[in-house]
C-alpha positions as CSV (number, residue, x, y, z in Angstrom):
1,M,10.8,-9.9,20.0
2,L,7.3,-10.5,18.6
3,P,4.5,-8.0,19.4
4,N,2.3,-8.5,22.5
5,R,-0.8,-10.3,21.4
6,K,-3.0,-7.9,23.2
7,E,-1.4,-5.0,21.4
8,S,-1.5,-6.4,17.8
9,L,-4.4,-7.0,15.5
10,K,-2.3,-9.4,13.5
11,W,-1.4,-11.5,16.4
12,S,-4.7,-11.4,18.3
13,A,-7.2,-12.1,15.5
14,Y,-6.6,-15.8,15.5
15,P,-6.2,-18.4,18.3
16,E,-2.9,-19.4,19.8
17,G,-0.9,-21.6,17.4
18,V,-2.0,-19.8,14.2
19,L,0.9,-18.0,12.5
20,P,-0.5,-14.7,11.2
21,L,1.0,-13.5,7.9
22,W,-2.0,-11.5,6.7
23,V,-2.6,-7.9,7.7
24,A,0.1,-5.5,6.3
25,D,2.2,-4.4,9.1
26,M,5.7,-5.5,10.1
27,D,6.6,-7.4,13.3
28,F,9.7,-5.3,13.7
29,P,10.2,-2.5,16.4
30,V,10.3,1.1,15.1
31,A,13.5,2.9,14.5
32,E,15.2,4.4,17.6
33,P,15.0,8.0,16.2
34,I,11.2,7.6,15.9
35,R,10.8,6.1,19.4
36,R,12.9,9.0,20.8
37,A,10.9,11.6,18.8
38,I,7.5,10.2,20.1
39,L,8.8,10.3,23.7
40,E,10.1,13.9,23.3
41,R,6.8,15.0,21.7
42,A,4.8,13.4,24.4
43,Q,6.6,15.4,27.1
44,G,5.6,18.6,25.3
45,H,2.3,20.2,24.2
46,L,-0.4,17.7,23.2
47,G,-3.2,20.2,22.6
48,Y,-4.5,21.2,19.2
49,P,-1.7,21.5,16.6
50,P,-1.8,23.9,13.7
51,R,-4.6,22.7,11.4
52,E,-2.3,22.8,8.4
53,G,0.2,20.5,10.0
54,D,3.9,20.7,10.8
55,P,5.6,22.8,8.1
56,E,9.0,21.0,8.7
57,L,7.3,17.7,8.0
58,K,5.8,19.1,4.8
59,E,9.2,20.2,3.7
60,A,10.8,16.9,4.6
61,L,8.3,14.8,2.8
62,L,8.4,16.9,-0.4
63,K,12.2,16.6,-0.4
64,H,12.4,12.9,0.5
65,Y,9.9,11.9,-2.2
66,G,11.1,14.4,-4.8
67,L,7.6,16.0,-5.1
68,S,6.3,19.5,-5.5
69,G,2.9,21.1,-5.0
70,E,0.5,21.6,-2.1
71,V,0.4,19.2,0.9
72,L,-2.8,18.2,2.7
73,F,-2.5,16.1,5.8
74,L,-5.2,13.3,6.0
75,P,-6.4,11.0,8.8
76,S,-5.1,8.1,6.6
77,V,-4.4,7.1,3.0
78,V,-7.6,5.0,3.0
79,D,-9.6,8.2,4.0
80,G,-7.9,9.9,1.0
81,L,-9.0,7.1,-1.4
82,Y,-12.6,7.4,-0.2
83,R,-12.7,11.2,-0.4
84,A,-11.0,11.2,-3.7
85,V,-13.7,9.1,-5.2
86,Q,-16.3,11.5,-3.7
87,A,-14.4,14.6,-5.0
88,F,-13.6,13.5,-8.5
89,S,-16.5,11.3,-9.6
90,A,-20.3,11.1,-9.3
91,R,-22.7,8.3,-8.3
92,G,-23.3,5.9,-11.1
93,E,-20.0,6.8,-12.9
94,E,-17.2,4.3,-13.6
95,V,-13.9,4.7,-11.7
96,I,-10.8,2.9,-13.0
97,S,-8.7,0.8,-10.7
98,L,-5.9,-1.7,-11.1
99,L,-7.1,-5.3,-10.6
100,P,-6.2,-7.1,-8.4
101,I,-5.9,-4.3,-5.8
102,Y,-5.8,-3.5,-2.1
103,P,-9.5,-4.0,-1.0
104,P,-10.2,-0.4,0.1
105,F,-9.8,0.7,-3.5
106,L,-12.8,-1.5,-4.4
107,S,-14.9,-0.5,-1.4
108,A,-14.2,3.2,-1.9
109,I,-15.7,2.8,-5.4
110,Q,-18.5,0.5,-4.6
111,D,-19.6,1.8,-1.2
112,Q,-20.2,5.2,-2.7
113,G,-22.3,4.1,-5.7
114,R,-19.7,4.1,-8.3
115,K,-18.9,1.3,-10.7
116,L,-15.5,-0.4,-11.1
117,L,-13.8,-0.2,-14.5
118,P,-10.8,-2.5,-14.2
119,L,-7.3,-2.0,-15.5
120,P,-6.2,-5.7,-15.4
121,L,-2.7,-6.8,-14.4
122,K,-1.5,-9.8,-16.2
123,P,1.8,-11.8,-15.9
124,E,3.9,-11.3,-18.9
125,A,7.6,-11.9,-19.4
126,G,8.2,-12.4,-15.6
127,R,6.3,-9.3,-14.5
128,Y,2.7,-8.2,-13.9
129,R,1.9,-5.7,-16.6
130,M,-1.0,-3.3,-17.2
131,D,-3.4,-4.3,-20.0
132,L,-3.8,-0.7,-21.4
133,A,-5.4,-2.0,-24.6
134,A,-8.2,-3.6,-22.6
135,L,-8.7,-0.4,-20.7
136,K,-8.7,1.8,-23.8
137,A,-11.3,-0.3,-25.5
138,R,-13.7,0.3,-22.6
139,L,-13.1,4.0,-21.8
140,T,-15.9,6.4,-22.3
141,P,-16.1,10.2,-22.0
142,G,-18.0,9.8,-18.7
143,V,-15.0,8.3,-16.9
144,R,-13.1,10.9,-15.0
145,L,-11.0,9.2,-12.3
146,L,-8.2,6.6,-12.2
147,L,-7.0,5.1,-8.9
148,F,-3.4,3.8,-9.1
149,C,-1.0,2.1,-6.7
150,Q,2.8,2.4,-6.9
151,P,4.4,0.1,-5.7
152,H,1.4,-2.2,-6.3
153,N,-0.4,-4.0,-3.5
154,P,-0.8,-7.0,-3.7
155,T,1.6,-8.1,-6.5
156,G,4.6,-6.0,-5.4
157,R,5.1,-4.7,-8.9
158,V,7.1,-1.5,-9.2
159,F,6.1,0.2,-12.5
160,T,8.7,1.7,-14.7
161,R,8.8,5.4,-15.8
162,E,8.0,4.1,-19.4
163,E,4.9,2.3,-18.1
164,L,3.7,5.3,-16.1
165,E,4.2,7.6,-19.1
166,A,2.2,5.2,-21.4
167,L,-0.7,5.3,-18.8
168,A,-0.3,9.1,-18.4
169,H,-0.6,9.6,-22.1
170,L,-3.9,7.7,-22.0
171,A,-5.1,9.7,-18.9
172,R,-4.2,13.1,-20.5
173,A,-5.9,12.2,-23.8
174,H,-9.1,11.3,-21.9
175,G,-9.0,14.1,-19.3
176,L,-8.6,11.7,-16.4
177,I,-7.5,12.7,-12.8
178,V,-5.1,10.2,-11.3
179,V,-5.0,9.5,-7.6
180,S,-1.9,7.4,-6.9
181,D,-1.4,5.5,-3.6
182,E,2.4,5.5,-3.0
183,L,2.4,4.3,0.5
184,H,5.0,1.6,-0.1
185,R,7.4,3.8,-2.1
186,D,10.3,3.4,0.4
187,L,10.0,-0.3,0.3
188,V,11.5,-1.3,-3.0
189,Y,14.2,-3.8,-4.0
190,T,14.8,-2.3,-7.5
191,P,16.0,1.2,-8.3
192,P,13.8,3.9,-6.7
193,A,10.1,3.7,-7.7
194,P,9.1,6.6,-9.9
195,S,6.1,8.6,-8.8
196,F,3.1,9.0,-11.1
197,A,3.5,12.7,-10.5
198,E,6.6,12.6,-12.7
199,A,4.5,11.4,-15.7
200,L,1.4,13.5,-15.2
201,P,2.2,16.4,-12.7
202,E,-0.7,18.6,-13.8
203,R,-3.4,15.9,-13.1
204,S,-2.0,13.7,-10.4
205,L,-2.7,13.5,-6.7
206,I,-0.2,11.5,-4.7
207,L,-1.2,9.8,-1.4
208,L,1.6,9.1,1.1
209,G,2.0,8.0,4.7
210,P,4.4,6.6,7.2
211,G,2.5,3.5,8.1
212,K,4.2,0.9,5.9
213,A,7.9,2.0,5.6
214,F,8.3,3.1,9.2
215,N,5.8,0.5,10.7
216,L,3.5,3.1,12.2
217,A,0.0,1.8,11.3
218,G,-1.1,2.4,14.9
219,L,-0.3,6.1,14.5
220,P,-2.5,6.8,11.4
221,L,-1.6,9.8,9.2
222,G,-1.6,10.4,5.5
223,A,-0.8,13.2,3.1
224,A,-2.0,14.2,-0.3
225,V,0.4,16.1,-2.6
226,G,-0.4,17.7,-5.9
227,P,-1.6,20.8,-7.7
228,R,-3.6,23.3,-5.6
229,Y,-6.8,22.8,-7.5
230,L,-6.8,19.1,-6.9
231,V,-5.8,19.4,-3.2
232,D,-8.5,22.1,-2.7
233,R,-11.2,19.8,-4.2
234,L,-10.0,16.9,-2.0
235,R,-10.1,19.2,1.1
236,E,-13.7,20.2,0.3
237,A,-14.8,16.6,0.1
238,F,-13.8,16.1,3.7
239,H,-16.0,19.0,4.9
240,H,-14.2,19.0,8.2
241,L,-10.7,17.6,8.5
242,P,-9.5,16.5,11.9
243,F,-6.4,18.0,13.3
244,P,-3.3,16.0,12.2
245,N,-2.1,13.6,14.9
246,V,0.8,15.3,16.8
247,L,2.6,12.1,17.7
248,A,2.2,10.7,14.1
249,Q,3.7,13.9,12.7
250,A,6.7,13.8,15.0
251,A,7.2,10.1,14.2
252,W,7.0,10.6,10.4
253,K,9.4,13.5,10.5
254,A,11.9,11.6,12.5
255,G,11.6,8.7,10.1
256,L,12.2,10.8,7.0
257,L,15.1,12.8,8.6
258,E,16.8,10.2,10.7
259,G,15.4,6.8,9.8
260,G,17.6,6.0,6.8
261,A,19.9,3.5,8.4
262,W,17.0,1.6,10.0
263,L,15.2,1.5,6.8
264,E,18.2,0.1,5.0
265,E,18.6,-2.6,7.5
266,T,14.9,-3.4,7.4
267,L,15.1,-3.7,3.6
268,R,17.9,-6.2,3.9
269,T,15.8,-8.3,6.1
270,L,12.8,-8.0,3.9
271,R,14.9,-8.9,0.8
272,A,16.1,-12.1,2.5
273,N,12.6,-13.0,3.5
274,R,11.3,-12.2,0.0
275,D,14.0,-14.5,-1.6
276,R,13.2,-17.3,0.8
277,V,9.4,-17.1,0.0
278,A,10.3,-17.1,-3.8
279,A,12.5,-20.2,-3.4
280,W,9.8,-22.0,-1.4
281,A,7.2,-21.1,-4.0
282,R,9.4,-22.6,-6.7
283,E,9.9,-25.8,-4.7
284,A,6.1,-26.0,-4.1
285,G,5.3,-25.4,-7.7
286,L,3.2,-22.3,-6.9
287,E,2.5,-19.4,-9.3
288,H,4.6,-16.5,-8.0
289,L,6.6,-13.6,-9.3
290,P,8.9,-12.1,-6.6
291,P,7.8,-8.6,-5.6
292,E,9.9,-5.7,-6.7
293,G,8.6,-3.7,-3.7
294,T,6.4,-4.0,-0.6
295,Y,6.7,-6.9,1.9
296,L,3.8,-8.9,0.3
297,A,3.9,-12.1,-1.7
298,W,1.1,-12.8,-4.2
299,L,0.8,-16.6,-4.5
300,G,-1.3,-18.6,-7.0
301,T,-2.2,-22.1,-5.8
302,P,-4.0,-25.1,-7.3
303,I,-6.5,-24.9,-4.4
304,P,-9.9,-23.2,-5.1
305,Q,-10.2,-21.7,-1.5
306,A,-6.5,-21.3,-0.8
307,G,-6.9,-18.9,2.2
308,R,-9.2,-21.2,4.0
309,F,-7.1,-24.3,3.1
310,F,-4.0,-22.9,4.7
311,L,-5.8,-21.7,7.8
312,E,-7.4,-25.0,8.4
313,R,-4.6,-27.3,7.3
314,A,-1.5,-25.4,8.3
315,R,-2.9,-22.9,10.9
316,V,-1.4,-20.1,8.9
317,A,-3.5,-17.0,8.3
318,L,-3.2,-15.3,4.9
319,N,-5.3,-12.8,3.1
320,H,-7.8,-14.2,0.7
321,G,-7.1,-13.4,-3.0
322,E,-10.8,-12.8,-3.9
323,S,-11.0,-9.8,-1.6
324,F,-8.4,-8.1,-3.8
325,G,-10.6,-8.7,-6.9
326,G,-8.5,-11.8,-7.7
327,E,-9.3,-15.5,-7.8
328,S,-9.8,-17.3,-4.6
329,R,-6.9,-19.6,-5.4
330,F,-4.6,-16.6,-4.8
331,V,-3.4,-15.5,-1.4
332,R,-1.3,-12.6,-0.1
333,L,1.4,-13.5,2.3
334,N,3.1,-10.8,4.5
335,F,6.8,-11.8,4.9
336,A,7.7,-8.9,7.2
337,T,8.2,-11.2,10.2
338,Y,11.1,-12.9,11.9
339,P,12.9,-15.7,10.1
340,G,11.8,-18.4,12.6
341,V,8.2,-17.5,12.2
342,L,8.5,-17.4,8.4
343,E,10.3,-20.8,8.2
344,E,7.7,-22.4,10.5
345,A,4.9,-21.0,8.3
346,L,6.5,-22.1,5.1
347,D,7.1,-25.6,6.5
348,R,3.5,-25.9,7.7
349,M,2.2,-24.8,4.3
350,G,4.5,-27.1,2.4
351,K,3.3,-30.1,4.4
352,A,-0.3,-29.1,3.9
353,L,0.2,-28.9,0.1
354,S,2.1,-32.2,-0.1
355,G,-0.4,-34.0,2.3
């Protein structure tokens, strides 16, 4: 059953008749263990929780993601990106980010008076790959921070251990701190996505949250995991951290401990949707490399303003490629929806392209 329009940003932002495949949340209901945990927690104490957060949740997420280090709960992963830029760079400095990239990476840099130093992603041998040579040529001693994303949003690339180690070697040689957004790590179609912490444990801060894998964007919560000295600097940048949301903590813990079967079933649905979008893109002659993770398709079109074209001609809402630091002919399509909705959207878009 599709979400109630009044309850959903995705489904209420556009008029009736527009199929929304834009903002990155799923149309599927949450796992039953999560629903049950929220109800049980709501019947208990809803006052101030311990400021440091639920120790059982900390233990569960470290075990689930194979991480070690200090854990700091955050209002959201985006808040973590903004505060990391504040903590580990200064106004006027360059901050490295993959490009294209999820728009808050760019705004966290530019809104706080920093400059973007792009690490370009380019299609090569059937995958988007990092252009480390281009980055190395532009690195200066004044660059101190690299923002990373694994799995990558918007291309869906899952970087290999070898690729992470090559980037980590460059980061170590130049004394860079790496902040890695790993919000989509549970949503992969390849072998498990390695964490950047495996390649650079002493200089990496990993950002995690339940919003994508367990479809809990409306219960925002994030966590930073890493060495104590990095976690302490991030904490200082917040000045005053709010108490971690009690319902979000209960939901995340239930997802990690009891949501495995739901996640496996969800991934089967997402894989089928991913493959359907890939087949459609081939038939339509669009530039597309099927994502290895996430539920997002990155599509290159022959149309200069592709997002506007599909909204006006097909009444399908997609994210505009230029907001990701990419060309306007690219769009990001969220395929975490029901098959009937997806088929209708692809049919409309195909007719618009052929017409």
